[in-house]
C-alpha positions as MATLAB code, in Angstrom:
seq = 'MRNEATVIGAAPNVDLRGKRDTEDSIDRWRRRIFDVTCLSCDHSERIYVEPGEDRFVDHDEKNAAHVVEYVEVSR';
ca = [
       0.000    0.000    0.000;
       1.464    3.331   -1.010;
       1.171    6.502    1.049;
       0.509    9.537   -1.143;
       2.261   11.963    1.245;
       5.116   13.959   -0.220;
       8.038   14.869    1.988;
      10.604   17.279    0.647;
      14.135   15.991    1.065;
      13.118   12.510    2.240;
      15.148    9.543    1.066;
      13.261    7.077   -1.164;
      13.562    4.322    1.470;
      11.820    6.302    4.267;
       8.750    4.530    5.642;
       5.787    6.931    5.511;
       3.108    4.473    6.665;
       2.498    6.284    9.946;
       2.411    5.227   13.587;
       3.501    1.700   14.426;
       2.612   -0.523   17.333;
       4.060    1.681   20.070;
       2.773    2.469   23.517;
       1.233    5.793   24.442;
       3.228    8.059   26.753;
       0.605    7.622   29.477;
       0.989    3.822   29.266;
       4.647    4.036   30.265;
       3.642    4.888   33.821;
       1.767    1.678   34.632;
       2.862   -1.490   36.382;
       3.756   -4.406   34.151;
       4.101   -8.145   34.633;
       6.334  -10.171   32.324;
       6.880  -13.884   31.874;
      10.567  -14.256   31.076;
      11.854  -17.396   29.378;
      15.394  -18.242   28.327;
      15.173  -19.939   24.949;
      18.709  -21.290   25.336;
      18.316  -23.221   28.609;
      14.577  -23.120   29.509;
      15.047  -20.940   32.613;
      11.829  -19.032   33.321;
      10.461  -16.597   35.871;
       7.846  -13.876   36.274;
       8.903  -10.304   37.018;
       6.975   -7.262   38.194;
       8.157   -3.949   36.774;
       7.244   -0.694   38.475;
       6.309    2.431   36.465;
       9.306    4.100   34.837;
      11.603    1.170   35.602;
      13.595   -0.721   32.970;
      14.325   -4.128   34.388;
      16.148   -7.178   33.137;
      16.302  -10.524   34.904;
      19.627  -11.524   36.473;
      19.805  -14.565   34.207;
      19.745  -12.272   31.149;
      22.525  -10.052   32.515;
      24.769  -12.943   33.613;
      24.386  -15.010   30.423;
      24.880  -12.605   27.542;
      24.995  -15.386   24.956;
      21.537  -16.696   25.906;
      18.392  -15.624   24.071;
      15.845  -14.366   26.608;
      12.241  -13.608   25.667;
      10.114  -11.113   27.626;
       6.341  -11.465   27.189;
       4.012   -8.992   28.878;
       1.180  -10.933   30.524;
      -0.646   -8.280   32.543;
      -1.000   -4.563   32.958;
];
């Protein structure tokens, strides 16, 4: 689908499709619950993240080579 908007000076590879799946600024200040699973060794846990906090599980920080998936399960 082509967007008919014209932007002066834009490169031909610029995506002009509009807003993507991003959170609203108000949503950043809510509590979050994540199920965290290591895809490399099957370690899993649930973490609670307070508003404004960026949190990683200790397993993720200690095992940089592992692939860890964060899935938000509740707001």
